[in-house]
PDB file of the backbone (N, CA, C, O) and the ligand in Angstrom, with CONECT records:
HET     ZN  A 101       1
ATOM      1  N   UNK A   1      15.400  13.271 258.561  1.00  0.00           N
ATOM      2  CA  UNK A   1      14.026  13.231 258.086  1.00  0.00           C
ATOM      3  C   UNK A   1      13.846  14.264 257.011  1.00  0.00           C
ATOM      4  O   UNK A   1      14.367  15.373 257.128  1.00  0.00           O
ATOM      5  N   UNK A   2      13.124  13.934 255.969  1.00  0.00           N
ATOM      6  CA  UNK A   2      12.939  14.884 254.827  1.00  0.00           C
ATOM      7  C   UNK A   2      11.420  15.006 254.617  1.00  0.00           C
ATOM      8  O   UNK A   2      10.636  14.070 254.777  1.00  0.00           O
ATOM      9  N   UNK A   3      11.097  16.200 254.260  1.00  0.00           N
ATOM     10  CA  UNK A   3       9.698  16.539 254.015  1.00  0.00           C
ATOM     11  C   UNK A   3       9.376  16.247 252.517  1.00  0.00           C
ATOM     12  O   UNK A   3       9.985  16.834 251.622  1.00  0.00           O
ATOM     13  N   UNK A   4       8.463  15.381 252.283  1.00  0.00           N
ATOM     14  CA  UNK A   4       7.977  15.051 250.950  1.00  0.00           C
ATOM     15  C   UNK A   4       6.484  15.549 250.761  1.00  0.00           C
ATOM     16  O   UNK A   4       5.668  15.637 251.677  1.00  0.00           O
ATOM     17  N   UNK A   5       6.262  15.850 249.479  1.00  0.00           N
ATOM     18  CA  UNK A   5       5.001  16.467 249.148  1.00  0.00           C
ATOM     19  C   UNK A   5       4.117  15.417 248.470  1.00  0.00           C
ATOM     20  O   UNK A   5       4.600  14.711 247.585  1.00  0.00           O
ATOM     21  N   UNK A   6       2.846  15.288 248.850  1.00  0.00           N
ATOM     22  CA  UNK A   6       1.960  14.375 248.172  1.00  0.00           C
ATOM     23  C   UNK A   6       0.707  15.248 247.778  1.00  0.00           C
ATOM     24  O   UNK A   6       0.472  16.315 248.344  1.00  0.00           O
ATOM     25  N   UNK A   7      -0.068  14.742 246.794  1.00  0.00           N
ATOM     26  CA  UNK A   7      -1.255  15.403 246.343  1.00  0.00           C
ATOM     27  C   UNK A   7      -2.424  14.391 246.294  1.00  0.00           C
ATOM     28  O   UNK A   7      -2.357  13.296 245.736  1.00  0.00           O
ATOM     29  N   UNK A   8      -3.465  14.865 246.921  1.00  0.00           N
ATOM     30  CA  UNK A   8      -4.772  14.125 246.883  1.00  0.00           C
ATOM     31  C   UNK A   8      -5.594  14.741 245.750  1.00  0.00           C
ATOM     32  O   UNK A   8      -5.679  15.966 245.666  1.00  0.00           O
ATOM     33  N   UNK A   9      -6.193  13.946 244.890  1.00  0.00           N
ATOM     34  CA  UNK A   9      -7.014  14.572 243.776  1.00  0.00           C
ATOM     35  C   UNK A   9      -8.150  15.425 244.256  1.00  0.00           C
ATOM     36  O   UNK A   9      -8.573  16.352 243.565  1.00  0.00           O
ATOM     37  N   UNK A  10      -8.675  15.110 245.487  1.00  0.00           N
ATOM     38  CA  UNK A  10      -9.756  15.894 246.067  1.00  0.00           C
ATOM     39  C   UNK A  10      -9.345  17.011 246.959  1.00  0.00           C
ATOM     40  O   UNK A  10      -9.965  18.074 246.949  1.00  0.00           O
ATOM     41  N   UNK A  11      -8.306  16.801 247.738  1.00  0.00           N
ATOM     42  CA  UNK A  11      -7.975  17.827 248.798  1.00  0.00           C
ATOM     43  C   UNK A  11      -6.638  18.510 248.574  1.00  0.00           C
ATOM     44  O   UNK A  11      -6.207  19.307 249.407  1.00  0.00           O
ATOM     45  N   UNK A  12      -6.006  18.226 247.515  1.00  0.00           N
ATOM     46  CA  UNK A  12      -4.802  19.007 247.174  1.00  0.00           C
ATOM     47  C   UNK A  12      -3.551  18.425 247.867  1.00  0.00           C
ATOM     48  O   UNK A  12      -3.491  17.262 248.266  1.00  0.00           O
ATOM     49  N   UNK A  13      -2.570  19.321 247.976  1.00  0.00           N
ATOM     50  CA  UNK A  13      -1.293  19.017 248.433  1.00  0.00           C
ATOM     51  C   UNK A  13      -1.143  18.939 249.950  1.00  0.00           C
ATOM     52  O   UNK A  13      -1.784  19.707 250.667  1.00  0.00           O
ATOM     53  N   UNK A  14      -0.342  18.061 250.436  1.00  0.00           N
ATOM     54  CA  UNK A  14       0.102  17.958 251.879  1.00  0.00           C
ATOM     55  C   UNK A  14       1.480  17.443 251.907  1.00  0.00           C
ATOM     56  O   UNK A  14       2.013  16.925 250.925  1.00  0.00           O
ATOM     57  N   UNK A  15       2.072  17.601 253.104  1.00  0.00           N
ATOM     58  CA  UNK A  15       3.474  17.164 253.246  1.00  0.00           C
ATOM     59  C   UNK A  15       3.579  16.106 254.314  1.00  0.00           C
ATOM     60  O   UNK A  15       2.802  16.044 255.267  1.00  0.00           O
ATOM     61  N   UNK A  16       4.563  15.292 254.108  1.00  0.00           N
ATOM     62  CA  UNK A  16       4.747  14.132 255.115  1.00  0.00           C
ATOM     63  C   UNK A  16       6.299  13.877 255.256  1.00  0.00           C
ATOM     64  O   UNK A  16       7.061  13.929 254.291  1.00  0.00           O
ATOM     65  N   UNK A  17       6.687  13.604 256.514  1.00  0.00           N
ATOM     66  CA  UNK A  17       8.114  13.416 256.846  1.00  0.00           C
ATOM     67  C   UNK A  17       8.476  11.936 256.610  1.00  0.00           C
ATOM     68  O   UNK A  17       7.712  11.073 257.042  1.00  0.00           O
ATOM     69  N   UNK A  18       9.532  11.615 255.989  1.00  0.00           N
ATOM     70  CA  UNK A  18      10.075  10.318 255.847  1.00  0.00           C
ATOM     71  C   UNK A  18      11.674  10.409 255.860  1.00  0.00           C
ATOM     72  O   UNK A  18      12.236  11.488 255.674  1.00  0.00           O
ATOM     73  N   UNK A  19      12.339   9.281 256.077  1.00  0.00           N
ATOM     74  CA  UNK A  19      13.717   9.211 255.936  1.00  0.00           C
ATOM     75  C   UNK A  19      14.123   9.494 254.508  1.00  0.00           C
ATOM     76  O   UNK A  19      13.396   9.116 253.589  1.00  0.00           O
ATOM     77  N   UNK A  20      15.264  10.149 254.278  1.00  0.00           N
ATOM     78  CA  UNK A  20      15.704  10.507 252.944  1.00  0.00           C
ATOM     79  C   UNK A  20      15.773   9.083 252.074  1.00  0.00           C
ATOM     80  O   UNK A  20      16.381   8.088 252.470  1.00  0.00           O
ATOM     81  N   UNK A  21      15.127   9.158 250.967  1.00  0.00           N
ATOM     82  CA  UNK A  21      15.050   8.064 250.066  1.00  0.00           C
ATOM     83  C   UNK A  21      14.106   6.943 250.400  1.00  0.00           C
ATOM     84  O   UNK A  21      14.006   5.984 249.635  1.00  0.00           O
ATOM     85  N   UNK A  22      13.419   7.021 251.496  1.00  0.00           N
ATOM     86  CA  UNK A  22      12.503   5.997 251.991  1.00  0.00           C
ATOM     87  C   UNK A  22      11.027   6.417 251.874  1.00  0.00           C
ATOM     88  O   UNK A  22      10.160   5.761 252.452  1.00  0.00           O
ATOM     89  N   UNK A  23      10.738   7.456 251.164  1.00  0.00           N
ATOM     90  CA  UNK A  23       9.346   7.941 251.062  1.00  0.00           C
ATOM     91  C   UNK A  23       8.645   6.983 250.047  1.00  0.00           C
ATOM     92  O   UNK A  23       9.127   6.712 248.947  1.00  0.00           O
ATOM     93  N   UNK A  24       7.494   6.511 250.508  1.00  0.00           N
ATOM     94  CA  UNK A  24       6.699   5.669 249.570  1.00  0.00           C
ATOM     95  C   UNK A  24       6.040   6.465 248.455  1.00  0.00           C
ATOM     96  O   UNK A  24       5.737   7.643 248.649  1.00  0.00           O
ATOM     97  N   UNK A  25       5.816   5.881 247.330  1.00  0.00           N
ATOM     98  CA  UNK A  25       5.252   6.628 246.187  1.00  0.00           C
ATOM     99  C   UNK A  25       3.860   7.112 246.418  1.00  0.00           C
ATOM    100  O   UNK A  25       3.432   8.076 245.784  1.00  0.00           O
ATOM    101  N   UNK A  26       3.115   6.465 247.326  1.00  0.00           N
ATOM    102  CA  UNK A  26       1.684   6.781 247.707  1.00  0.00           C
ATOM    103  C   UNK A  26       1.583   7.004 249.182  1.00  0.00           C
ATOM    104  O   UNK A  26       2.337   6.385 249.933  1.00  0.00           O
ATOM    105  N   UNK A  27       0.717   7.832 249.636  1.00  0.00           N
ATOM    106  CA  UNK A  27       0.435   8.005 251.052  1.00  0.00           C
ATOM    107  C   UNK A  27      -1.071   8.244 251.173  1.00  0.00           C
ATOM    108  O   UNK A  27      -1.773   8.527 250.202  1.00  0.00           O
ATOM    109  N   UNK A  28      -1.517   8.115 252.407  1.00  0.00           N
ATOM    110  CA  UNK A  28      -2.967   8.283 252.740  1.00  0.00           C
ATOM    111  C   UNK A  28      -3.264   9.846 252.921  1.00  0.00           C
ATOM    112  O   UNK A  28      -2.537  10.525 253.646  1.00  0.00           O
ATOM    113  N   UNK A  29      -4.282  10.357 252.285  1.00  0.00           N
ATOM    114  CA  UNK A  29      -4.652  11.734 252.452  1.00  0.00           C
ATOM    115  C   UNK A  29      -5.110  11.899 253.941  1.00  0.00           C
ATOM    116  O   UNK A  29      -5.921  11.110 254.426  1.00  0.00           O
ATOM    117  N   UNK A  30      -4.571  12.950 254.666  1.00  0.00           N
ATOM    118  CA  UNK A  30      -4.957  13.080 256.052  1.00  0.00           C
ATOM    119  C   UNK A  30      -6.427  13.488 256.234  1.00  0.00           C
ATOM    120  O   UNK A  30      -6.964  13.424 257.340  1.00  0.00           O
ATOM    121  N   UNK A  31      -7.089  13.924 255.095  1.00  0.00           N
ATOM    122  CA  UNK A  31      -8.506  14.317 255.201  1.00  0.00           C
ATOM    123  C   UNK A  31      -9.439  13.220 254.899  1.00  0.00           C
ATOM    124  O   UNK A  31     -10.302  12.888 255.712  1.00  0.00           O
ATOM    125  N   UNK A  32      -9.284  12.603 253.668  1.00  0.00           N
ATOM    126  CA  UNK A  32     -10.196  11.545 253.266  1.00  0.00           C
ATOM    127  C   UNK A  32      -9.668  10.117 253.426  1.00  0.00           C
ATOM    128  O   UNK A  32     -10.439   9.158 253.394  1.00  0.00           O
ATOM    129  N   UNK A  33      -8.349   9.983 253.599  1.00  0.00           N
ATOM    130  CA  UNK A  33      -7.690   8.671 253.738  1.00  0.00           C
ATOM    131  C   UNK A  33      -7.507   8.006 252.413  1.00  0.00           C
ATOM    132  O   UNK A  33      -7.115   6.842 252.333  1.00  0.00           O
ATOM    133  N   UNK A  34      -7.791   8.747 251.367  1.00  0.00           N
ATOM    134  CA  UNK A  34      -7.652   8.174 249.978  1.00  0.00           C
ATOM    135  C   UNK A  34      -6.150   8.238 249.650  1.00  0.00           C
ATOM    136  O   UNK A  34      -5.315   8.814 250.348  1.00  0.00           O
ATOM    137  N   UNK A  35      -5.902   7.564 248.479  1.00  0.00           N
ATOM    138  CA  UNK A  35      -4.468   7.423 247.984  1.00  0.00           C
ATOM    139  C   UNK A  35      -4.017   8.759 247.378  1.00  0.00           C
ATOM    140  O   UNK A  35      -4.663   9.352 246.514  1.00  0.00           O
ATOM    141  N   UNK A  36      -2.913   9.164 247.875  1.00  0.00           N
ATOM    142  CA  UNK A  36      -2.331  10.415 247.326  1.00  0.00           C
ATOM    143  C   UNK A  36      -0.930  10.110 246.721  1.00  0.00           C
ATOM    144  O   UNK A  36      -0.145   9.395 247.345  1.00  0.00           O
ATOM    145  N   UNK A  37      -0.615  10.632 245.539  1.00  0.00           N
ATOM    146  CA  UNK A  37       0.623  10.367 244.954  1.00  0.00           C
ATOM    147  C   UNK A  37       1.703  11.403 245.360  1.00  0.00           C
ATOM    148  O   UNK A  37       1.433  12.584 245.579  1.00  0.00           O
ATOM    149  N   UNK A  38       2.972  10.860 245.446  1.00  0.00           N
ATOM    150  CA  UNK A  38       4.061  11.741 245.771  1.00  0.00           C
ATOM    151  C   UNK A  38       4.407  12.642 244.629  1.00  0.00           C
ATOM    152  O   UNK A  38       4.489  12.196 243.484  1.00  0.00           O
ATOM    153  N   UNK A  39       4.610  13.888 244.911  1.00  0.00           N
ATOM    154  CA  UNK A  39       5.001  14.866 243.914  1.00  0.00           C
ATOM    155  C   UNK A  39       6.453  15.124 243.967  1.00  0.00           C
ATOM    156  O   UNK A  39       7.007  15.350 245.042  1.00  0.00           O
ATOM    157  N   UNK A  40       7.119  15.098 242.791  1.00  0.00           N
ATOM    158  CA  UNK A  40       8.535  15.490 242.713  1.00  0.00           C
ATOM    159  C   UNK A  40       8.592  16.979 242.506  1.00  0.00           C
ATOM    160  O   UNK A  40       8.106  17.537 241.522  1.00  0.00           O
ATOM    161  N   UNK A  41       9.232  17.609 243.519  1.00  0.00           N
ATOM    162  CA  UNK A  41       9.375  19.108 243.456  1.00  0.00           C
ATOM    163  C   UNK A  41      10.847  19.428 243.567  1.00  0.00           C
ATOM    164  O   UNK A  41      11.667  18.576 243.909  1.00  0.00           O
ATOM    165  N   UNK A  42      11.155  20.643 243.278  1.00  0.00           N
ATOM    166  CA  UNK A  42      12.549  21.131 243.285  1.00  0.00           C
ATOM    167  C   UNK A  42      12.989  21.125 244.697  1.00  0.00           C
ATOM    168  O   UNK A  42      12.253  21.521 245.602  1.00  0.00           O
ATOM    169  N   UNK A  43      14.322  20.625 244.911  1.00  0.00           N
ATOM    170  CA  UNK A  43      14.776  20.704 246.302  1.00  0.00           C
ATOM    171  C   UNK A  43      15.042  22.142 246.736  1.00  0.00           C
ATOM    172  O   UNK A  43      15.218  23.048 245.922  1.00  0.00           O
ATOM    173  N   UNK A  44      15.062  22.304 248.051  1.00  0.00           N
ATOM    174  CA  UNK A  44      15.400  23.650 248.621  1.00  0.00           C
ATOM    175  C   UNK A  44      16.870  23.667 248.707  1.00  0.00           C
ATOM    176  O   UNK A  44      17.511  22.786 249.280  1.00  0.00           O
ATOM    177  N   UNK A  45      17.384  24.679 248.131  1.00  0.00           N
ATOM    178  CA  UNK A  45      18.879  24.849 248.225  1.00  0.00           C
ATOM    179  C   UNK A  45      19.193  25.916 249.231  1.00  0.00           C
ATOM    180  O   UNK A  45      18.697  27.038 249.136  1.00  0.00           O
ATOM    181  N   UNK A  46      19.993  25.583 250.169  1.00  0.00           N
ATOM    182  CA  UNK A  46      20.385  26.631 251.213  1.00  0.00           C
ATOM    183  C   UNK A  46      21.801  26.892 251.222  1.00  0.00           C
ATOM    184  O   UNK A  46      22.582  26.007 250.873  1.00  0.00           O
ATOM    185  N   UNK A  47      22.222  28.085 251.607  1.00  0.00           N
ATOM    186  CA  UNK A  47      23.661  28.469 251.639  1.00  0.00           C
ATOM    187  C   UNK A  47      24.336  27.788 252.757  1.00  0.00           C
ATOM    188  O   UNK A  47      23.689  27.280 253.672  1.00  0.00           O
ATOM    189  N   UNK A  48      25.660  27.763 252.703  1.00  0.00           N
ATOM    190  CA  UNK A  48      26.405  27.109 253.771  1.00  0.00           C
ATOM    191  C   UNK A  48      26.150  27.771 255.137  1.00  0.00           C
ATOM    192  O   UNK A  48      26.085  27.096 256.164  1.00  0.00           O
ATOM    193  N   UNK A  49      26.010  29.081 255.125  1.00  0.00           N
ATOM    194  CA  UNK A  49      25.715  29.815 256.353  1.00  0.00           C
ATOM    195  C   UNK A  49      24.410  29.399 256.988  1.00  0.00           C
ATOM    196  O   UNK A  49      24.332  29.226 258.204  1.00  0.00           O
ATOM    197  N   UNK A  50      23.345  29.231 256.142  1.00  0.00           N
ATOM    198  CA  UNK A  50      22.041  28.824 256.657  1.00  0.00           C
ATOM    199  C   UNK A  50      22.119  27.416 257.036  1.00  0.00           C
ATOM    200  O   UNK A  50      21.441  27.043 257.993  1.00  0.00           O
ATOM    201  N   UNK A  51      22.893  26.549 256.381  1.00  0.00           N
ATOM    202  CA  UNK A  51      23.064  25.192 256.663  1.00  0.00           C
ATOM    203  C   UNK A  51      23.668  25.057 258.067  1.00  0.00           C
ATOM    204  O   UNK A  51      23.313  24.141 258.808  1.00  0.00           O
ATOM    205  N   UNK A  52      24.581  25.968 258.433  1.00  0.00           N
ATOM    206  CA  UNK A  52      25.304  25.874 259.698  1.00  0.00           C
ATOM    207  C   UNK A  52      24.249  26.308 260.749  1.00  0.00           C
ATOM    208  O   UNK A  52      24.252  25.788 261.864  1.00  0.00           O
ATOM    209  N   UNK A  53      23.393  27.208 260.418  1.00  0.00           N
ATOM    210  CA  UNK A  53      22.444  27.702 261.359  1.00  0.00           C
ATOM    211  C   UNK A  53      21.417  26.587 261.599  1.00  0.00           C
ATOM    212  O   UNK A  53      21.007  26.384 262.742  1.00  0.00           O
ATOM    213  N   UNK A  54      20.983  25.848 260.545  1.00  0.00           N
ATOM    214  CA  UNK A  54      20.018  24.745 260.669  1.00  0.00           C
ATOM    215  C   UNK A  54      20.647  23.623 261.488  1.00  0.00           C
ATOM    216  O   UNK A  54      19.974  23.005 262.313  1.00  0.00           O
ATOM    217  N   UNK A  55      21.975  23.347 261.260  1.00  0.00           N
ATOM    218  CA  UNK A  55      22.672  22.330 261.946  1.00  0.00           C
ATOM    219  C   UNK A  55      22.724  22.677 263.460  1.00  0.00           C
ATOM    220  O   UNK A  55      22.555  21.788 264.295  1.00  0.00           O
ATOM    221  N   UNK A  56      22.949  23.917 263.805  1.00  0.00           N
ATOM    222  CA  UNK A  56      23.033  24.348 265.194  1.00  0.00           C
ATOM    223  C   UNK A  56      21.634  24.228 265.846  1.00  0.00           C
ATOM    224  O   UNK A  56      21.530  23.774 266.986  1.00  0.00           O
ATOM    225  N   UNK A  57      20.538  24.639 265.119  1.00  0.00           N
ATOM    226  CA  UNK A  57      19.236  24.487 265.698  1.00  0.00           C
ATOM    227  C   UNK A  57      18.937  22.982 265.884  1.00  0.00           C
ATOM    228  O   UNK A  57      18.391  22.600 266.919  1.00  0.00           O
ATOM    229  N   UNK A  58      19.259  22.184 264.975  1.00  0.00           N
ATOM    230  CA  UNK A  58      19.022  20.730 265.080  1.00  0.00           C
ATOM    231  C   UNK A  58      19.739  20.137 266.223  1.00  0.00           C
ATOM    232  O   UNK A  58      19.164  19.328 266.951  1.00  0.00           O
ATOM    233  N   UNK A  59      21.093  20.528 266.444  1.00  0.00           N
ATOM    234  CA  UNK A  59      21.789  20.044 267.593  1.00  0.00           C
ATOM    235  C   UNK A  59      21.106  20.470 268.874  1.00  0.00           C
ATOM    236  O   UNK A  59      20.967  19.689 269.816  1.00  0.00           O
ATOM    237  N   UNK A  60      20.680  21.731 268.892  1.00  0.00           N
ATOM    238  CA  UNK A  60      20.042  22.255 270.110  1.00  0.00           C
ATOM    239  C   UNK A  60      18.738  21.502 270.435  1.00  0.00           C
ATOM    240  O   UNK A  60      18.430  21.231 271.595  1.00  0.00           O
ATOM    241  N   UNK A  61      17.970  21.167 269.349  1.00  0.00           N
ATOM    242  CA  UNK A  61      16.756  20.449 269.547  1.00  0.00           C
ATOM    243  C   UNK A  61      17.048  19.022 270.106  1.00  0.00           C
ATOM    244  O   UNK A  61      16.391  18.541 271.029  1.00  0.00           O
ATOM    245  N   UNK A  62      18.035  18.405 269.511  1.00  0.00           N
ATOM    246  CA  UNK A  62      18.437  17.140 269.879  1.00  0.00           C
ATOM    247  C   UNK A  62      18.942  17.039 271.397  1.00  0.00           C
ATOM    248  O   UNK A  62      18.667  16.094 272.136  1.00  0.00           O
ATOM    249  N   UNK A  63      19.663  18.067 271.730  1.00  0.00           N
ATOM    250  CA  UNK A  63      20.219  18.088 273.149  1.00  0.00           C
ATOM    251  C   UNK A  63      19.039  18.239 274.138  1.00  0.00           C
ATOM    252  O   UNK A  63      19.182  17.847 275.296  1.00  0.00           O
ATOM    253  N   UNK A  64      17.938  18.763 273.745  1.00  0.00           N
ATOM    254  CA  UNK A  64      16.894  18.952 274.673  1.00  0.00           C
ATOM    255  C   UNK A  64      16.346  17.532 275.061  1.00  0.00           C
ATOM    256  O   UNK A  64      15.989  17.305 276.217  1.00  0.00           O
ATOM    257  N   UNK A  65      16.292  16.659 274.157  1.00  0.00           N
ATOM    258  CA  UNK A  65      15.697  15.298 274.494  1.00  0.00           C
ATOM    259  C   UNK A  65      16.796  14.219 274.725  1.00  0.00           C
ATOM    260  O   UNK A  65      16.576  13.257 275.461  1.00  0.00           O
ATOM    261  N   UNK A  66      17.971  14.395 274.088  1.00  0.00           N
ATOM    262  CA  UNK A  66      19.006  13.452 274.178  1.00  0.00           C
ATOM    263  C   UNK A  66      20.299  14.176 274.442  1.00  0.00           C
ATOM    264  O   UNK A  66      21.142  14.228 273.546  1.00  0.00           O
ATOM    265  N   UNK A  67      20.513  14.743 275.621  1.00  0.00           N
ATOM    266  CA  UNK A  67      21.780  15.471 275.864  1.00  0.00           C
ATOM    267  C   UNK A  67      23.034  14.598 275.891  1.00  0.00           C
ATOM    268  O   UNK A  67      22.982  13.434 276.288  1.00  0.00           O
ATOM    269  N   UNK A  68      24.110  15.148 275.485  1.00  0.00           N
ATOM    270  CA  UNK A  68      25.397  14.452 275.586  1.00  0.00           C
ATOM    271  C   UNK A  68      25.872  14.508 277.022  1.00  0.00           C
ATOM    272  O   UNK A  68      25.931  15.609 277.568  1.00  0.00           O
ATOM    273  N   UNK A  69      26.218  13.406 277.683  1.00  0.00           N
ATOM    274  CA  UNK A  69      26.650  13.397 279.057  1.00  0.00           C
ATOM    275  C   UNK A  69      28.003  12.892 279.175  1.00  0.00           C
ATOM    276  O   UNK A  69      28.431  12.030 278.407  1.00  0.00           O
ATOM    277  N   UNK A  70      28.688  13.394 280.107  1.00  0.00           N
ATOM    278  CA  UNK A  70      30.071  12.823 280.506  1.00  0.00           C
ATOM    279  C   UNK A  70      29.759  11.643 281.469  1.00  0.00           C
ATOM    280  O   UNK A  70      29.076  11.781 282.483  1.00  0.00           O
ATOM    281  N   UNK A  71      30.293  10.525 281.085  1.00  0.00           N
ATOM    282  CA  UNK A  71      30.021   9.331 281.895  1.00  0.00           C
ATOM    283  C   UNK A  71      31.168   8.984 282.766  1.00  0.00           C
ATOM    284  O   UNK A  71      31.018   8.162 283.671  1.00  0.00           O
ATOM    285  N   UNK A  72      32.358   9.590 282.536  1.00  0.00           N
ATOM    286  CA  UNK A  72      33.487   9.268 283.399  1.00  0.00           C
ATOM    287  C   UNK A  72      34.424  10.492 283.471  1.00  0.00           C
ATOM    288  O   UNK A  72      34.381  11.361 282.600  1.00  0.00           O
ATOM    289  N   UNK A  73      35.263  10.551 284.512  1.00  0.00           N
ATOM    290  CA  UNK A  73      36.254  11.626 284.559  1.00  0.00           C
ATOM    291  C   UNK A  73      37.355  11.277 283.650  1.00  0.00           C
ATOM    292  O   UNK A  73      37.768  10.118 283.627  1.00  0.00           O
ATOM    293  N   UNK A  74      37.914  12.279 282.824  1.00  0.00           N
ATOM    294  CA  UNK A  74      39.039  11.921 281.984  1.00  0.00           C
ATOM    295  C   UNK A  74      40.269  11.619 282.777  1.00  0.00           C
ATOM    296  O   UNK A  74      40.441  12.153 283.873  1.00  0.00           O
ATOM    297  N   UNK A  75      41.172  10.740 282.238  1.00  0.00           N
ATOM    298  CA  UNK A  75      42.369  10.431 282.943  1.00  0.00           C
ATOM    299  C   UNK A  75      43.250  11.656 283.248  1.00  0.00           C
ATOM    300  O   UNK A  75      43.165  12.645 282.520  1.00  0.00           O
ATOM    301  N   UNK A  76      44.040  11.631 284.233  1.00  0.00           N
ATOM    302  CA  UNK A  76      44.765  12.821 284.651  1.00  0.00           C
ATOM    303  C   UNK A  76      45.785  13.311 283.601  1.00  0.00           C
ATOM    304  O   UNK A  76      46.096  14.501 283.547  1.00  0.00           O
ATOM    305  N   UNK A  77      46.298  12.394 282.778  1.00  0.00           N
ATOM    306  CA  UNK A  77      47.273  12.814 281.787  1.00  0.00           C
ATOM    307  C   UNK A  77      46.625  13.258 280.404  1.00  0.00           C
ATOM    308  O   UNK A  77      47.291  13.686 279.461  1.00  0.00           O
ATOM    309  N   UNK A  78      45.298  13.111 280.399  1.00  0.00           N
ATOM    310  CA  UNK A  78      44.639  13.507 279.122  1.00  0.00           C
ATOM    311  C   UNK A  78      44.748  15.048 278.936  1.00  0.00           C
ATOM    312  O   UNK A  78      44.702  15.862 279.858  1.00  0.00           O
ATOM    313  N   UNK A  79      44.896  15.329 277.652  1.00  0.00           N
ATOM    314  CA  UNK A  79      44.996  16.789 277.366  1.00  0.00           C
ATOM    315  C   UNK A  79      43.654  17.442 277.764  1.00  0.00           C
ATOM    316  O   UNK A  79      42.584  16.879 277.534  1.00  0.00           O
ATOM    317  N   UNK A  80      43.742  18.639 278.365  1.00  0.00           N
ATOM    318  CA  UNK A  80      42.604  19.386 278.754  1.00  0.00           C
ATOM    319  C   UNK A  80      42.192  20.344 277.692  1.00  0.00           C
ATOM    320  O   UNK A  80      43.035  20.948 277.029  1.00  0.00           O
ATOM    321  N   UNK A  81      40.950  20.490 277.523  1.00  0.00           N
ATOM    322  CA  UNK A  81      40.396  21.417 276.561  1.00  0.00           C
ATOM    323  C   UNK A  81      40.473  22.807 277.057  1.00  0.00           C
ATOM    324  O   UNK A  81      39.996  23.089 278.156  1.00  0.00           O
ATOM    325  N   UNK A  82      41.061  23.713 276.290  1.00  0.00           N
ATOM    326  CA  UNK A  82      41.193  25.061 276.630  1.00  0.00           C
ATOM    327  C   UNK A  82      39.804  25.781 276.484  1.00  0.00           C
ATOM    328  O   UNK A  82      39.166  25.729 275.432  1.00  0.00           O
ATOM    329  N   UNK A  83      39.419  26.382 277.480  1.00  0.00           N
ATOM    330  CA  UNK A  83      38.170  27.194 277.474  1.00  0.00           C
ATOM    331  C   UNK A  83      38.486  28.657 277.663  1.00  0.00           C
ATOM    332  O   UNK A  83      39.055  29.086 278.666  1.00  0.00           O
ATOM    333  N   UNK A  84      38.071  29.430 276.608  1.00  0.00           N
ATOM    334  CA  UNK A  84      38.319  30.895 276.873  1.00  0.00           C
ATOM    335  C   UNK A  84      37.282  31.370 277.846  1.00  0.00           C
ATOM    336  O   UNK A  84      36.102  31.017 277.850  1.00  0.00           O
ATOM    337  N   UNK A  85      37.873  32.234 278.692  1.00  0.00           N
ATOM    338  CA  UNK A  85      36.968  32.708 279.727  1.00  0.00           C
ATOM    339  C   UNK A  85      36.987  34.205 279.677  1.00  0.00           C
ATOM    340  O   UNK A  85      37.953  34.794 279.192  1.00  0.00           O
ATOM    341  N   UNK A  86      35.995  34.809 280.143  1.00  0.00           N
ATOM    342  CA  UNK A  86      35.836  36.233 280.257  1.00  0.00           C
ATOM    343  C   UNK A  86      36.686  36.584 281.484  1.00  0.00           C
ATOM    344  O   UNK A  86      36.920  35.759 282.367  1.00  0.00           O
ATOM    345  N   UNK A  87      37.126  37.814 281.500  1.00  0.00           N
ATOM    346  CA  UNK A  87      38.005  38.262 282.694  1.00  0.00           C
ATOM    347  C   UNK A  87      37.296  38.099 284.038  1.00  0.00           C
ATOM    348  O   UNK A  87      37.943  37.969 285.077  1.00  0.00           O
ATOM    349  N   UNK A  88      35.911  38.109 284.008  1.00  0.00           N
ATOM    350  CA  UNK A  88      35.152  38.044 285.227  1.00  0.00           C
ATOM    351  C   UNK A  88      35.349  36.533 285.780  1.00  0.00           C
ATOM    352  O   UNK A  88      35.355  36.324 286.993  1.00  0.00           O
ATOM    353  N   UNK A  89      35.489  35.628 284.963  1.00  0.00           N
ATOM    354  CA  UNK A  89      35.610  34.211 285.390  1.00  0.00           C
ATOM    355  C   UNK A  89      37.002  33.969 285.958  1.00  0.00           C
ATOM    356  O   UNK A  89      37.155  33.066 286.781  1.00  0.00           O
ATOM    357  N   UNK A  90      38.039  34.735 285.560  1.00  0.00           N
ATOM    358  CA  UNK A  90      39.391  34.520 286.166  1.00  0.00           C
ATOM    359  C   UNK A  90      39.348  34.908 287.668  1.00  0.00           C
ATOM    360  O   UNK A  90      40.236  34.492 288.412  1.00  0.00           O
ATOM    361  N   UNK A  91      38.415  35.637 288.105  1.00  0.00           N
ATOM    362  CA  UNK A  91      38.397  36.046 289.503  1.00  0.00           C
ATOM    363  C   UNK A  91      37.891  34.964 290.505  1.00  0.00           C
ATOM    364  O   UNK A  91      38.019  35.072 291.725  1.00  0.00           O
ATOM    365  N   UNK A  92      37.290  33.885 289.856  1.00  0.00           N
ATOM    366  CA  UNK A  92      36.737  32.815 290.666  1.00  0.00           C
ATOM    367  C   UNK A  92      37.852  31.949 291.269  1.00  0.00           C
ATOM    368  O   UNK A  92      38.890  31.776 290.630  1.00  0.00           O
ATOM    369  N   UNK A  93      37.677  31.425 292.424  1.00  0.00           N
ATOM    370  CA  UNK A  93      38.644  30.503 293.073  1.00  0.00           C
ATOM    371  C   UNK A  93      38.963  29.329 292.214  1.00  0.00           C
ATOM    372  O   UNK A  93      38.106  28.864 291.462  1.00  0.00           O
ATOM    373  N   UNK A  94      40.171  28.829 292.296  1.00  0.00           N
ATOM    374  CA  UNK A  94      40.626  27.691 291.488  1.00  0.00           C
ATOM    375  C   UNK A  94      41.060  26.542 292.450  1.00  0.00           C
ATOM    376  O   UNK A  94      41.494  26.783 293.576  1.00  0.00           O
ATOM    377  N   UNK A  95      40.929  25.346 291.977  1.00  0.00           N
ATOM    378  CA  UNK A  95      41.244  24.180 292.800  1.00  0.00           C
ATOM    379  C   UNK A  95      42.788  24.068 292.941  1.00  0.00           C
ATOM    380  O   UNK A  95      43.283  23.152 293.598  1.00  0.00           O
TER     381      UNK A  95
HETATM  382 ZN    ZN A 101      -8.140  13.562 250.263  1.00  0.00          ZN2+
END
């Protein structure tokens, strides 16, 4: 979803979320319900580091409502993912 900016002649600018490239050229003003025109503005450019941060936040938000679940046990011959553990975890009993 992308934030698009619209302007009502009476009430000024407001923002509305739409899918990228699917924003209509006109929208209803949230105050008066009149026609507001989409405003073309400069895109926000973010660094790769901030993009990674935004991506992590987005994944976190998504997992709150739509968590990824394991639906079956992996086959016994499947490669196991190595998980680094703190030394405290090595003290726990193993199967
Ligand atoms: Zn208005």
